[in-house]
N, CA, C, O and the ligand as a Tripos MOL2 file, in Angstrom:
@<TRIPOS>MOLECULE
protein
  285   283    72     0     0
PROTEIN
NO_CHARGES

@<TRIPOS>ATOM
      1 N           6.6440  -14.1530   10.4180 N.3       1 MET1
      2 CA          6.3100  -13.0480    9.5190 C.3       1 MET1
      3 C           6.8850  -11.7440   10.0650 C.2       1 MET1
      4 O           6.7420  -11.4180   11.2430 O.2       1 MET1
      5 N           7.5280  -11.0240    9.1810 N.am      2 LYS2
      6 CA          8.0760   -9.7460    9.5980 C.3       2 LYS2
      7 C           6.9410   -8.7380    9.7610 C.2       2 LYS2
      8 O           6.0500   -8.6240    8.9190 O.2       2 LYS2
      9 N           7.0080   -8.0350   10.8420 N.am      3 LEU3
     10 CA          6.0300   -6.9730   11.0370 C.3       3 LEU3
     11 C           6.6720   -5.6430   10.6680 C.2       3 LEU3
     12 O           7.7340   -5.2790   11.1730 O.2       3 LEU3
     13 N           6.0230   -4.9570    9.8070 N.am      4 TYR4
     14 CA          6.5660   -3.6850    9.3430 C.3       4 TYR4
     15 C           6.1130   -2.5490   10.2300 C.2       4 TYR4
     16 O           5.0590   -2.5870   10.8640 O.2       4 TYR4
     17 N           6.9480   -1.5520   10.2450 N.am      5 GLN5
     18 CA          6.6150   -0.3730   11.0230 C.3       5 GLN5
     19 C           6.7050    0.8530   10.1400 C.2       5 GLN5
     20 O           7.3650    0.8550    9.1010 O.2       5 GLN5
     21 N           6.0450    1.8620   10.5680 N.am      6 GLU6
     22 CA          6.0640    3.1160    9.8520 C.3       6 GLU6
     23 C           7.5100    3.5680    9.6590 C.2       6 GLU6
     24 O           8.3050    3.5730   10.5990 O.2       6 GLU6
     25 N           7.8330    3.9440    8.4290 N.am      7 GLY7
     26 CA          9.1770    4.4170    8.1460 C.3       7 GLY7
     27 C          10.1090    3.3510    7.6110 C.2       7 GLY7
     28 O          11.2060    3.6660    7.1510 O.2       7 GLY7
     29 N           9.6850    2.0710    7.6620 N.am      8 ASP8
     30 CA         10.4890    1.0060    7.0840 C.3       8 ASP8
     31 C          10.5790    1.1900    5.5710 C.2       8 ASP8
     32 O           9.6570    1.6910    4.9270 O.2       8 ASP8
     33 N          11.7120    0.7700    5.0290 N.am      9 LYS9
     34 CA         11.9090    0.8750    3.5890 C.3       9 LYS9
     35 C          11.7240   -0.4850    2.9400 C.2       9 LYS9
     36 O          11.9570   -1.5250    3.5570 O.2       9 LYS9
     37 N          11.3040   -0.4560    1.6970 N.am     10 GLY10
     38 CA         11.1350   -1.7000    0.9780 C.3      10 GLY10
     39 C          11.2430   -1.4590   -0.5130 C.2      10 GLY10
     40 O          11.5680   -0.3630   -0.9700 O.2      10 GLY10
     41 N          10.9610   -2.5120   -1.2550 N.am     11 GLN11
     42 CA         10.9170   -2.4090   -2.7050 C.3      11 GLN11
     43 C           9.6540   -3.0830   -3.1920 C.2      11 GLN11
     44 O           9.2210   -4.0990   -2.6480 O.2      11 GLN11
     45 N           9.0730   -2.5060   -4.2200 N.am     12 ALA12
     46 CA          7.8720   -3.1030   -4.7810 C.3      12 ALA12
     47 C           7.7100   -2.5910   -6.2030 C.2      12 ALA12
     48 O           8.3720   -1.6460   -6.6320 O.2      12 ALA12
     49 N           6.8190   -3.2380   -6.9040 N.am     13 ILE13
     50 CA          6.5330   -2.7930   -8.2640 C.3      13 ILE13
     51 C           5.3920   -1.7930   -8.2250 C.2      13 ILE13
     52 O           4.3050   -2.0840   -7.7260 O.2      13 ILE13
     53 N           5.6550   -0.6260   -8.7520 N.am     14 CYS14
     54 CA          4.5930    0.3770   -8.8530 C.3      14 CYS14
     55 C           3.8510    0.1570  -10.1610 C.2      14 CYS14
     56 O           4.4340    0.2140  -11.2430 O.2      14 CYS14
     57 N           2.5620   -0.0960  -10.0400 N.am     15 ARG15
     58 CA          1.7580   -0.3410  -11.2410 C.3      15 ARG15
     59 C           1.5940    0.9360  -12.0430 C.2      15 ARG15
     60 O           1.4100    0.9030  -13.2590 O.2      15 ARG15
     61 N           1.6620    2.0320  -11.3650 N.am     16 HIS16
     62 CA          1.5070    3.3190  -12.0390 C.3      16 HIS16
     63 C           2.7410    3.6340  -12.8740 C.2      16 HIS16
     64 O           2.6280    4.0380  -14.0310 O.2      16 HIS16
     65 N           3.9120    3.4490  -12.2890 N.am     17 CYS17
     66 CA          5.1710    3.7660  -12.9620 C.3      17 CYS17
     67 C           5.7070    2.5770  -13.7580 C.2      17 CYS17
     68 O           6.5930    2.7350  -14.5970 O.2      17 CYS17
     69 N           5.1630    1.3770  -13.4890 N.am     18 GLU18
     70 CA          5.5780    0.1640  -14.1820 C.3      18 GLU18
     71 C           7.0640   -0.1080  -14.0440 C.2      18 GLU18
     72 O           7.7480   -0.4330  -15.0150 O.2      18 GLU18
     73 N           7.5430    0.0270  -12.8380 N.am     19 LYS19
     74 CA          8.9220   -0.3130  -12.5530 C.3      19 LYS19
     75 C           9.0560   -0.6270  -11.0680 C.2      19 LYS19
     76 O           8.1550   -0.3620  -10.2730 O.2      19 LYS19
     77 N          10.2080   -1.1980  -10.7160 N.am     20 ILE20
     78 CA         10.4700   -1.4730   -9.3150 C.3      20 ILE20
     79 C          10.9360   -0.1870   -8.6520 C.2      20 ILE20
     80 O          11.8370    0.4950   -9.1400 O.2      20 ILE20
     81 N          10.3150    0.1220   -7.5510 N.am     21 VAL21
     82 CA         10.5990    1.3950   -6.8910 C.3      21 VAL21
     83 C          10.9210    1.1550   -5.4190 C.2      21 VAL21
     84 O          10.5610    0.1310   -4.8380 O.2      21 VAL21
     85 N          11.5960    2.1120   -4.8490 N.am     22 ALA22
     86 CA         11.8370    2.0970   -3.4090 C.3      22 ALA22
     87 C          10.6060    2.6380   -2.7140 C.2      22 ALA22
     88 O          10.0390    3.6490   -3.1280 O.2      22 ALA22
     89 N          10.1990    1.9640   -1.6600 N.am     23 THR23
     90 CA          8.9750    2.3560   -0.9870 C.3      23 THR23
     91 C           9.2410    2.6490    0.4880 C.2      23 THR23
     92 O          10.2490    2.2380    1.0620 O.2      23 THR23
     93 N           8.3180    3.3600    1.0560 N.am     24 THR24
     94 CA          8.3630    3.6330    2.4820 C.3      24 THR24
     95 C           7.0280    3.2320    3.0860 C.2      24 THR24
     96 O           5.9670    3.5330    2.5370 O.2      24 THR24
     97 N           7.0920    2.5580    4.2090 N.am     25 PHE25
     98 CA          5.8490    2.2100    4.8950 C.3      25 PHE25
     99 C           5.3290    3.4210    5.6500 C.2      25 PHE25
    100 O           6.0610    4.0900    6.3800 O.2      25 PHE25
    101 N           4.0720    3.6740    5.4570 N.am     26 GLU26
    102 CA          3.4610    4.8080    6.1250 C.3      26 GLU26
    103 C           1.9780    4.5380    6.3270 C.2      26 GLU26
    104 O           1.3980    3.6370    5.7210 O.2      26 GLU26
    105 N           1.3950    5.3300    7.1790 N.am     27 ARG27
    106 CA         -0.0330    5.1700    7.4320 C.3      27 ARG27
    107 C          -0.8180    6.0500    6.4700 C.2      27 ARG27
    108 O          -0.5500    7.2420    6.3200 O.2      27 ARG27
    109 N          -1.7900    5.4260    5.8260 N.am     28 LYS28
    110 CA         -2.5920    6.1410    4.8490 C.3      28 LYS28
    111 C          -4.0440    5.7150    4.9700 C.2      28 LYS28
    112 O          -4.3740    4.6790    5.5460 O.2      28 LYS28
    113 N          -4.8890    6.5500    4.4100 N.am     29 ASP29
    114 CA         -6.2640    6.1280    4.1580 C.3      29 ASP29
    115 C          -6.2870    5.5430    2.7520 C.2      29 ASP29
    116 O          -5.8030    6.1700    1.8100 O.2      29 ASP29
    117 N          -6.8370    4.3670    2.6080 N.am     30 VAL30
    118 CA         -6.8830    3.7500    1.2830 C.3      30 VAL30
    119 C          -8.3150    3.4080    0.9130 C.2      30 VAL30
    120 O          -9.1720    3.1740    1.7650 O.2      30 VAL30
    121 N          -8.5360    3.3880   -0.3920 N.am     31 LEU31
    122 CA         -9.8570    3.0880   -0.9280 C.3      31 LEU31
    123 C          -9.9340    1.6120   -1.2880 C.2      31 LEU31
    124 O          -9.0650    1.0910   -1.9870 O.2      31 LEU31
    125 N         -10.9600    0.9500   -0.8160 N.am     32 PHE32
    126 CA        -11.1390   -0.4550   -1.1500 C.3      32 PHE32
    127 C         -11.5930   -0.6050   -2.5910 C.2      32 PHE32
    128 O         -11.9840    0.3560   -3.2530 O.2      32 PHE32
    129 N         -11.5240   -1.8550   -3.0510 N.am     33 SER33
    130 CA        -11.8200   -2.1220   -4.4560 C.3      33 SER33
    131 C         -13.2880   -1.8710   -4.8090 C.2      33 SER33
    132 O         -13.6320   -1.7420   -5.9840 O.2      33 SER33
    133 N         -14.1280   -1.8060   -3.8180 N.am     34 ASP34
    134 CA        -15.5290   -1.5000   -4.1480 C.3      34 ASP34
    135 C         -15.7190   -0.0100   -4.4330 C.2      34 ASP34
    136 O         -16.7890    0.4140   -4.8680 O.2      34 ASP34
    137 N         -14.6890    0.7660   -4.1880 N.am     35 GLY35
    138 CA        -14.7310    2.1740   -4.5220 C.3      35 GLY35
    139 C         -15.5500    3.0070   -3.5630 C.2      35 GLY35
    140 O         -15.7270    4.2060   -3.7730 O.2      35 GLY35
    141 N         -16.0450    2.3920   -2.5240 N.am     36 VAL36
    142 CA        -16.9120    3.1100   -1.5940 C.3      36 VAL36
    143 C         -16.2620    3.2190   -0.2200 C.2      36 VAL36
    144 O         -16.1430    4.3000    0.3560 O.2      36 VAL36
    145 N         -15.8540    2.0800    0.2730 N.am     37 GLU37
    146 CA        -15.3100    2.0350    1.6250 C.3      37 GLU37
    147 C         -13.8510    2.4750    1.6310 C.2      37 GLU37
    148 O         -13.1040    2.2220    0.6860 O.2      37 GLU37
    149 N         -13.4770    3.1170    2.6780 N.am     38 THR38
    150 CA        -12.0690    3.4160    2.8560 C.3      38 THR38
    151 C         -11.6030    2.8410    4.1840 C.2      38 THR38
    152 O         -12.3630    2.7330    5.1470 O.2      38 THR38
    153 N         -10.3440    2.4820    4.1990 N.am     39 ALA39
    154 CA         -9.7270    2.0430    5.4470 C.3      39 ALA39
    155 C          -8.8870    3.2050    5.9440 C.2      39 ALA39
    156 O          -8.0600    3.7450    5.2100 O.2      39 ALA39
    157 N          -9.0980    3.5740    7.1610 N.am     40 ARG40
    158 CA         -8.4130    4.7370    7.6940 C.3      40 ARG40
    159 C          -7.1560    4.3380    8.4460 C.2      40 ARG40
    160 O          -7.1490    3.4460    9.2940 O.2      40 ARG40
    161 N          -6.0950    5.0450    8.0900 N.am     41 ASP41
    162 CA         -4.9030    4.9460    8.9110 C.3      41 ASP41
    163 C          -4.3700    3.5240    9.0250 C.2      41 ASP41
    164 O          -4.1000    3.0420   10.1250 O.2      41 ASP41
    165 N          -4.2210    2.8590    7.8900 N.am     42 ILE42
    166 CA         -3.5990    1.5450    7.9200 C.3      42 ILE42
    167 C          -2.1920    1.6520    7.3500 C.2      42 ILE42
    168 O          -1.8780    2.5550    6.5740 O.2      42 ILE42
    169 N          -1.3580    0.7070    7.7560 N.am     43 LEU43
    170 CA          0.0350    0.7350    7.3470 C.3      43 LEU43
    171 C           0.1700    0.1310    5.9540 C.2      43 LEU43
    172 O          -0.1910   -1.0230    5.7270 O.2      43 LEU43
    173 N           0.6850    0.9150    5.0430 N.am     44 VAL44
    174 CA          0.8670    0.4460    3.6750 C.3      44 VAL44
    175 C           2.2600    0.8250    3.1960 C.2      44 VAL44
    176 O           2.9480    1.6520    3.7940 O.2      44 VAL44
    177 N           2.6460    0.1970    2.1110 N.am     45 SER45
    178 CA          3.9050    0.5180    1.4600 C.3      45 SER45
    179 C           3.5920    1.4180    0.2710 C.2      45 SER45
    180 O           2.8360    1.0390   -0.6240 O.2      45 SER45
    181 N           4.1740    2.6000    0.2680 N.am     46 ALA46
    182 CA          3.8450    3.5550   -0.7820 C.3      46 ALA46
    183 C           5.1140    4.1020   -1.4280 C.2      46 ALA46
    184 O           6.1570    4.2400   -0.7900 O.2      46 ALA46
    185 N           4.9880    4.4020   -2.6980 N.am     47 TYR47
    186 CA          6.0960    4.9880   -3.4440 C.3      47 TYR47
    187 C           5.9790    6.5060   -3.3360 C.2      47 TYR47
    188 O           4.9960    7.1070   -3.7690 O.2      47 TYR47
    189 N           6.9910    7.0950   -2.7560 N.am     48 ASP48
    190 CA          6.9110    8.5180   -2.4390 C.3      48 ASP48
    191 C           6.6980    9.3900   -3.6740 C.2      48 ASP48
    192 O           5.9610   10.3740   -3.6240 O.2      48 ASP48
    193 N           7.3380    9.0310   -4.7700 N.am     49 ASN49
    194 CA          7.3490    9.9320   -5.9260 C.3      49 ASN49
    195 C           5.9910   10.1030   -6.5860 C.2      49 ASN49
    196 O           5.7050   11.1610   -7.1460 O.2      49 ASN49
    197 N           5.1540    9.0790   -6.5300 N.am     50 CYS50
    198 CA          3.8530    9.2370   -7.1750 C.3      50 CYS50
    199 C           2.7100    9.0040   -6.2030 C.2      50 CYS50
    200 O           1.5520    9.2520   -6.5400 O.2      50 CYS50
    201 N           3.0210    8.5280   -4.9960 N.am     51 GLY51
    202 CA          1.9780    8.3550   -3.9980 C.3      51 GLY51
    203 C           1.1860    7.0890   -4.1400 C.2      51 GLY51
    204 O           0.2400    6.8600   -3.3860 O.2      51 GLY51
    205 N           1.5580    6.2460   -5.1050 N.am     52 GLU52
    206 CA          0.8320    5.0000   -5.3190 C.3      52 GLU52
    207 C           1.0680    4.0410   -4.1560 C.2      52 GLU52
    208 O           2.1970    3.8660   -3.6980 O.2      52 GLU52
    209 N          -0.0050    3.4280   -3.6910 N.am     53 VAL53
    210 CA          0.1340    2.3770   -2.6810 C.3      53 VAL53
    211 C           0.5150    1.1020   -3.4110 C.2      53 VAL53
    212 O          -0.2470    0.6040   -4.2400 O.2      53 VAL53
    213 N           1.6880    0.5730   -3.1050 N.am     54 VAL54
    214 CA          2.1890   -0.5680   -3.8640 C.3      54 VAL54
    215 C           2.1710   -1.8520   -3.0630 C.2      54 VAL54
    216 O           2.4550   -2.9200   -3.6050 O.2      54 VAL54
    217 N           1.8490   -1.7730   -1.8100 N.am     55 GLY55
    218 CA          1.7960   -3.0020   -1.0410 C.3      55 GLY55
    219 C           1.1700   -2.7540    0.3070 C.2      55 GLY55
    220 O           1.2410   -1.6600    0.8680 O.2      55 GLY55
    221 N           0.5470   -3.8170    0.8150 N.am     56 ILE56
    222 CA         -0.0640   -3.7340    2.1290 C.3      56 ILE56
    223 C           0.3860   -4.9460    2.9280 C.2      56 ILE56
    224 O           0.0660   -6.0760    2.5580 O.2      56 ILE56
    225 N           1.1050   -4.7440    3.9940 N.am     57 PRO57
    226 CA          1.5150   -5.8750    4.8240 C.3      57 PRO57
    227 C           0.3010   -6.6250    5.3390 C.2      57 PRO57
    228 O          -0.7280   -6.0300    5.6570 O.2      57 PRO57
    229 N           0.4360   -7.9290    5.4140 N.am     58 ALA58
    230 CA         -0.6960   -8.7670    5.7810 C.3      58 ALA58
    231 C          -1.4380   -8.3180    7.0440 C.2      58 ALA58
    232 O          -2.6690   -8.3450    7.0580 O.2      58 ALA58
    233 N          -0.7500   -7.9160    8.0770 N.am     59 PRO59
    234 CA         -1.4860   -7.5400    9.2900 C.3      59 PRO59
    235 C          -2.4020   -6.3360    9.0890 C.2      59 PRO59
    236 O          -3.3340   -6.1160    9.8630 O.2      59 PRO59
    237 N          -2.1280   -5.5630    8.0450 N.am     60 SER60
    238 CA         -2.9480   -4.3870    7.7910 C.3      60 SER60
    239 C          -4.0430   -4.6650    6.7820 C.2      60 SER60
    240 O          -4.8900   -3.8090    6.5250 O.2      60 SER60
    241 N          -4.0310   -5.8550    6.2100 N.am     61 THR61
    242 CA         -4.9180   -6.1180    5.0920 C.3      61 THR61
    243 C          -6.2640   -6.6520    5.5600 C.2      61 THR61
    244 O          -6.3370   -7.7310    6.1480 O.2      61 THR61
    245 N          -7.2940   -5.9230    5.3080 N.am     62 PRO62
    246 CA         -8.6400   -6.4530    5.5720 C.3      62 PRO62
    247 C          -8.9630   -7.5310    4.5520 C.2      62 PRO62
    248 O          -8.1280   -7.8560    3.7070 O.2      62 PRO62
    249 N         -10.1510   -8.0830    4.6200 N.am     63 ALA63
    250 CA        -10.5270   -9.1870    3.7430 C.3      63 ALA63
    251 C         -10.8040   -8.7410    2.3140 C.2      63 ALA63
    252 O         -11.1910   -9.5480    1.4690 O.2      63 ALA63
    253 N         -10.6100   -7.5030    2.0570 N.am     64 VAL64
    254 CA        -10.8680   -6.9980    0.7090 C.3      64 VAL64
    255 C          -9.5910   -6.4310    0.1180 C.2      64 VAL64
    256 O          -8.6770   -6.0230    0.8340 O.2      64 VAL64
    257 N          -9.5530   -6.4160   -1.1840 N.am     65 ALA65
    258 CA         -8.3880   -5.8540   -1.8610 C.3      65 ALA65
    259 C          -8.5320   -4.3400   -1.9500 C.2      65 ALA65
    260 O          -9.6320   -3.7900   -1.8970 O.2      65 ALA65
    261 N          -7.4230   -3.7100   -2.0820 N.am     66 VAL66
    262 CA         -7.4170   -2.2680   -2.2460 C.3      66 VAL66
    263 C          -7.3870   -1.9550   -3.7350 C.2      66 VAL66
    264 O          -6.7760   -2.6790   -4.5210 O.2      66 VAL66
    265 N          -8.0230   -0.9160   -4.0960 N.am     67 ARG67
    266 CA         -8.1800   -0.5880   -5.5190 C.3      67 ARG67
    267 C          -6.8570   -0.6060   -6.2720 C.2      67 ARG67
    268 O          -6.7720   -1.1430   -7.3770 O.2      67 ARG67
    269 N          -5.8210   -0.0150   -5.6680 N.am     68 SER68
    270 CA         -4.5750    0.0950   -6.4060 C.3      68 SER68
    271 C          -3.8990   -1.2500   -6.6070 C.2      68 SER68
    272 O          -2.9540   -1.3590   -7.3880 O.2      68 SER68
    273 N          -4.3670   -2.2610   -5.9180 N.am     69 LEU69
    274 CA         -3.7820   -3.5860   -6.0750 C.3      69 LEU69
    275 C          -4.6730   -4.5020   -6.8980 C.2      69 LEU69
    276 O          -4.2680   -5.6130   -7.2420 O.2      69 LEU69
    277 N          -5.8410   -4.0650   -7.2090 N.am     70 SER70
    278 CA         -6.7670   -4.9400   -7.9070 C.3      70 SER70
    279 C          -6.5950   -4.7810   -9.4050 C.2      70 SER70
    280 O          -5.9400   -3.8510   -9.8740 O.2      70 SER70
    281 N          -7.1890   -5.6970  -10.1460 N.am     71 ARG71
    282 CA         -7.0450   -5.6750  -11.5950 C.3      71 ARG71
    283 C          -7.7830   -4.5100  -12.2110 C.2      71 ARG71
    284 O          -7.7650   -4.3420  -13.4300 O.2      71 ARG71
    285 ZN          4.3630    5.1210   -9.4430 Zn       72 ZN72
@<TRIPOS>BOND
     1     1     2 1
     2     2     3 1
     3     3     4 2
     4     3     5 am
     5     5     6 1
     6     6     7 1
     7     7     8 2
     8     7     9 am
     9     9    10 1
    10    10    11 1
    11    11    12 2
    12    11    13 am
    13    13    14 1
    14    14    15 1
    15    15    16 2
    16    15    17 am
    17    17    18 1
    18    18    19 1
    19    19    20 2
    20    19    21 am
    21    21    22 1
    22    22    23 1
    23    23    24 2
    24    23    25 am
    25    25    26 1
    26    26    27 1
    27    27    28 2
    28    27    29 am
    29    29    30 1
    30    30    31 1
    31    31    32 2
    32    31    33 am
    33    33    34 1
    34    34    35 1
    35    35    36 2
    36    35    37 am
    37    37    38 1
    38    38    39 1
    39    39    40 2
    40    39    41 am
    41    41    42 1
    42    42    43 1
    43    43    44 2
    44    43    45 am
    45    45    46 1
    46    46    47 1
    47    47    48 2
    48    47    49 am
    49    49    50 1
    50    50    51 1
    51    51    52 2
    52    51    53 am
    53    53    54 1
    54    54    55 1
    55    55    56 2
    56    55    57 am
    57    57    58 1
    58    58    59 1
    59    59    60 2
    60    59    61 am
    61    61    62 1
    62    62    63 1
    63    63    64 2
    64    63    65 am
    65    65    66 1
    66    66    67 1
    67    67    68 2
    68    67    69 am
    69    69    70 1
    70    70    71 1
    71    71    72 2
    72    71    73 am
    73    73    74 1
    74    74    75 1
    75    75    76 2
    76    75    77 am
    77    77    78 1
    78    78    79 1
    79    79    80 2
    80    79    81 am
    81    81    82 1
    82    82    83 1
    83    83    84 2
    84    83    85 am
    85    85    86 1
    86    86    87 1
    87    87    88 2
    88    87    89 am
    89    89    90 1
    90    90    91 1
    91    91    92 2
    92    91    93 am
    93    93    94 1
    94    94    95 1
    95    95    96 2
    96    95    97 am
    97    97    98 1
    98    98    99 1
    99    99   100 2
   100    99   101 am
   101   101   102 1
   102   102   103 1
   103   103   104 2
   104   103   105 am
   105   105   106 1
   106   106   107 1
   107   107   108 2
   108   107   109 am
   109   109   110 1
   110   110   111 1
   111   111   112 2
   112   111   113 am
   113   113   114 1
   114   114   115 1
   115   115   116 2
   116   115   117 am
   117   117   118 1
   118   118   119 1
   119   119   120 2
   120   119   121 am
   121   121   122 1
   122   122   123 1
   123   123   124 2
   124   123   125 am
   125   125   126 1
   126   126   127 1
   127   127   128 2
   128   127   129 am
   129   129   130 1
   130   130   131 1
   131   131   132 2
   132   131   133 am
   133   133   134 1
   134   134   135 1
   135   135   136 2
   136   135   137 am
   137   137   138 1
   138   138   139 1
   139   139   140 2
   140   139   141 am
   141   141   142 1
   142   142   143 1
   143   143   144 2
   144   143   145 am
   145   145   146 1
   146   146   147 1
   147   147   148 2
   148   147   149 am
   149   149   150 1
   150   150   151 1
   151   151   152 2
   152   151   153 am
   153   153   154 1
   154   154   155 1
   155   155   156 2
   156   155   157 am
   157   157   158 1
   158   158   159 1
   159   159   160 2
   160   159   161 am
   161   161   162 1
   162   162   163 1
   163   163   164 2
   164   163   165 am
   165   165   166 1
   166   166   167 1
   167   167   168 2
   168   167   169 am
   169   169   170 1
   170   170   171 1
   171   171   172 2
   172   171   173 am
   173   173   174 1
   174   174   175 1
   175   175   176 2
   176   175   177 am
   177   177   178 1
   178   178   179 1
   179   179   180 2
   180   179   181 am
   181   181   182 1
   182   182   183 1
   183   183   184 2
   184   183   185 am
   185   185   186 1
   186   186   187 1
   187   187   188 2
   188   187   189 am
   189   189   190 1
   190   190   191 1
   191   191   192 2
   192   191   193 am
   193   193   194 1
   194   194   195 1
   195   195   196 2
   196   195   197 am
   197   197   198 1
   198   198   199 1
   199   199   200 2
   200   199   201 am
   201   201   202 1
   202   202   203 1
   203   203   204 2
   204   203   205 am
   205   205   206 1
   206   206   207 1
   207   207   208 2
   208   207   209 am
   209   209   210 1
   210   210   211 1
   211   211   212 2
   212   211   213 am
   213   213   214 1
   214   214   215 1
   215   215   216 2
   216   215   217 am
   217   217   218 1
   218   218   219 1
   219   219   220 2
   220   219   221 am
   221   221   222 1
   222   222   223 1
   223   223   224 2
   224   223   225 am
   225   225   226 1
   226   226   227 1
   227   227   228 2
   228   227   229 am
   229   229   230 1
   230   230   231 1
   231   231   232 2
   232   231   233 am
   233   233   234 1
   234   234   235 1
   235   235   236 2
   236   235   237 am
   237   237   238 1
   238   238   239 1
   239   239   240 2
   240   239   241 am
   241   241   242 1
   242   242   243 1
   243   243   244 2
   244   243   245 am
   245   245   246 1
   246   246   247 1
   247   247   248 2
   248   247   249 am
   249   249   250 1
   250   250   251 1
   251   251   252 2
   252   251   253 am
   253   253   254 1
   254   254   255 1
   255   255   256 2
   256   255   257 am
   257   257   258 1
   258   258   259 1
   259   259   260 2
   260   259   261 am
   261   261   262 1
   262   262   263 1
   263   263   264 2
   264   263   265 am
   265   265   266 1
   266   266   267 1
   267   267   268 2
   268   267   269 am
   269   269   270 1
   270   270   271 1
   271   271   272 2
   272   271   273 am
   273   273   274 1
   274   274   275 1
   275   275   276 2
   276   275   277 am
   277   277   278 1
   278   278   279 1
   279   279   280 2
   280   279   281 am
   281   281   282 1
   282   282   283 1
   283   283   284 2
@<TRIPOS>SUBSTRUCTURE
     1 MET1         2 RESIDUE 1 A MET
     2 LYS2         6 RESIDUE 1 A LYS
     3 LEU3        10 RESIDUE 1 A LEU
     4 TYR4        14 RESIDUE 1 A TYR
     5 GLN5        18 RESIDUE 1 A GLN
     6 GLU6        22 RESIDUE 1 A GLU
     7 GLY7        26 RESIDUE 1 A GLY
     8 ASP8        30 RESIDUE 1 A ASP
     9 LYS9        34 RESIDUE 1 A LYS
    10 GLY10       38 RESIDUE 1 A GLY
    11 GLN11       42 RESIDUE 1 A GLN
    12 ALA12       46 RESIDUE 1 A ALA
    13 ILE13       50 RESIDUE 1 A ILE
    14 CYS14       54 RESIDUE 1 A CYS
    15 ARG15       58 RESIDUE 1 A ARG
    16 HIS16       62 RESIDUE 1 A HIS
    17 CYS17       66 RESIDUE 1 A CYS
    18 GLU18       70 RESIDUE 1 A GLU
    19 LYS19       74 RESIDUE 1 A LYS
    20 ILE20       78 RESIDUE 1 A ILE
    21 VAL21       82 RESIDUE 1 A VAL
    22 ALA22       86 RESIDUE 1 A ALA
    23 THR23       90 RESIDUE 1 A THR
    24 THR24       94 RESIDUE 1 A THR
    25 PHE25       98 RESIDUE 1 A PHE
    26 GLU26      102 RESIDUE 1 A GLU
    27 ARG27      106 RESIDUE 1 A ARG
    28 LYS28      110 RESIDUE 1 A LYS
    29 ASP29      114 RESIDUE 1 A ASP
    30 VAL30      118 RESIDUE 1 A VAL
    31 LEU31      122 RESIDUE 1 A LEU
    32 PHE32      126 RESIDUE 1 A PHE
    33 SER33      130 RESIDUE 1 A SER
    34 ASP34      134 RESIDUE 1 A ASP
    35 GLY35      138 RESIDUE 1 A GLY
    36 VAL36      142 RESIDUE 1 A VAL
    37 GLU37      146 RESIDUE 1 A GLU
    38 THR38      150 RESIDUE 1 A THR
    39 ALA39      154 RESIDUE 1 A ALA
    40 ARG40      158 RESIDUE 1 A ARG
    41 ASP41      162 RESIDUE 1 A ASP
    42 ILE42      166 RESIDUE 1 A ILE
    43 LEU43      170 RESIDUE 1 A LEU
    44 VAL44      174 RESIDUE 1 A VAL
    45 SER45      178 RESIDUE 1 A SER
    46 ALA46      182 RESIDUE 1 A ALA
    47 TYR47      186 RESIDUE 1 A TYR
    48 ASP48      190 RESIDUE 1 A ASP
    49 ASN49      194 RESIDUE 1 A ASN
    50 CYS50      198 RESIDUE 1 A CYS
    51 GLY51      202 RESIDUE 1 A GLY
    52 GLU52      206 RESIDUE 1 A GLU
    53 VAL53      210 RESIDUE 1 A VAL
    54 VAL54      214 RESIDUE 1 A VAL
    55 GLY55      218 RESIDUE 1 A GLY
    56 ILE56      222 RESIDUE 1 A ILE
    57 PRO57      226 RESIDUE 1 A PRO
    58 ALA58      230 RESIDUE 1 A ALA
    59 PRO59      234 RESIDUE 1 A PRO
    60 SER60      238 RESIDUE 1 A SER
    61 THR61      242 RESIDUE 1 A THR
    62 PRO62      246 RESIDUE 1 A PRO
    63 ALA63      250 RESIDUE 1 A ALA
    64 VAL64      254 RESIDUE 1 A VAL
    65 ALA65      258 RESIDUE 1 A ALA
    66 VAL66      262 RESIDUE 1 A VAL
    67 ARG67      266 RESIDUE 1 A ARG
    68 SER68      270 RESIDUE 1 A SER
    69 LEU69      274 RESIDUE 1 A LEU
    70 SER70      278 RESIDUE 1 A SER
    71 ARG71      282 RESIDUE 1 A ARG
    72 ZN72       285 GROUP 0 **** ****
């Protein structure tokens, strides 16, 4: 499994923009799908133009989904 690092580039589908976008891996605070808990400073893939978190590498993923990835 590839381990991503801050500043790595990738591609993912932004649900907000509904298109494939270029992403940058960066550390962010993200809100879990329960809307209450946040994960601090985890490595995620985000689309710079709208700030949407479009992916979370497995090593950074807790056992819960993040709101922006959930249905
Ligand atoms: Zn977007």
